[in-house]
C-alpha positions in Angstrom: 89.6 86.9 102.1 92.6 85.0 103.4 91.0 81.7 102.3 90.6 83.0 98.7 94.2 84.2 98.6 95.4 80.8 99.9 93.4 78.9 97.3 94.5 81.2 94.5 98.1 80.8 95.6 97.8 77.0 95.8 96.2 76.9 92.3 99.0 79.0 90.8 101.7 76.9 92.5 100.1 73.7 91.1 99.9 75.3 87.6 103.6 76.4 87.8 104.7 72.9 88.9 102.7 71.3 86.2 104.3 73.6 83.6 107.8 72.8 84.9 107.2 69.0 84.7 105.8 69.3 81.2 108.9 71.3 80.1 111.2 68.8 81.8 109.5 65.9 80.0 109.5 67.7 76.6 113.2 68.6 76.9 114.2 65.0 77.9 112.2 63.5 75.1 114.2 65.6 72.6 117.4 64.2 74.1 115.9 60.7 74.1 115.0 61.1 70.4 118.7 61.8 69.7 119.6 58.7 71.6 117.1 56.7 69.6 118.5 58.1 66.3 122.0 57.0 67.3 120.7 53.5 68.2 119.0 53.2 64.8 122.1 54.5 63.0 124.2 51.8 64.9 121.6 49.2 63.9 121.8 50.2 60.2 125.6 50.2 60.2 126.1 46.9 62.2 122.9 45.0 61.5 122.4 44.6 65.3 121.5 46.6 68.3 124.2 47.9 70.6 124.7 46.2 74.0 124.9 49.6 75.7 124.8 53.4 74.9 128.5 53.7 75.0 130.2 54.0 71.7 127.1 54.9 69.6 128.3 58.4 68.7 126.6 60.6 71.4 128.0 64.1 71.8 129.3 65.2 75.2 126.2 67.0 76.3 124.1 63.9 75.9 126.7 61.7 77.5 126.6 63.9 80.5 122.8 63.5 80.8 123.2 59.7 80.4 126.1 59.1 82.8 125.5 61.8 85.4 122.4 61.8 87.7 123.3 65.0 89.5 120.4 66.9 87.9 118.0 64.0 88.2 118.3 63.2 84.5 119.4 59.6 83.8 118.6 57.9 80.5 118.6 54.2 80.4 118.7 51.7 77.6 117.7 48.1 77.5 118.1 45.7 74.6 115.1 43.3 74.9 116.1 40.9 72.1 117.9 41.1 68.7 115.1 43.4 67.3 113.7 45.4 70.2 114.8 47.9 72.8 113.6 50.5 75.3 115.0 53.9 76.2 113.7 55.7 79.3 114.2 58.4 81.8 112.6 59.1 85.2 110.0 61.8 85.8 109.2 61.3 89.5 110.2 58.7 92.0 109.0 55.3 90.6 107.7 56.9 87.3 109.2 57.4 83.9 108.7 58.0 80.2 109.5 55.0 78.0 110.4 54.7 74.3 109.5 51.4 72.8 111.1 50.3 69.5 108.1 48.1 68.6 105.8 51.1 68.3 108.4 53.8 67.9 106.6 56.0 70.5 107.1 57.4 73.9 104.7 56.2 76.6 104.2 57.0 80.2 103.8 53.4 81.4 106.1 50.5 81.7 105.1 47.5 79.6 106.6 44.4 78.0 107.6 44.4 74.4 106.0 41.4 72.7 108.7 38.9 71.6 107.3 38.5 68.1 107.2 42.3 67.3 109.6 43.6 64.7 110.8 47.2 65.1 112.2 47.8 61.6 
């Protein structure tokens, strides 16, 4: 009987943890989509990509998530070339979710953006 309770408890704990991670990822993708929108607005207004996330019109709540890692949330941006960029955040140690401008999609693996791809 104790073994069944232990296994049931373990299963419920795993289910709860999985649900929390999914919610964390979904919430951060929403913030990430706002960052991507601001990058694209900057591109349309300036005909170039920003060099960093500073000065692209992010509101205070998003700037806190970008600049402050106290809650484990830290968004990063990398300009690959004049056309392509990545935005990402960490999910677990050594893992993250990545937005690639060449496909305009979030992916759960790190990859290179082909140099010839255009993200317009």
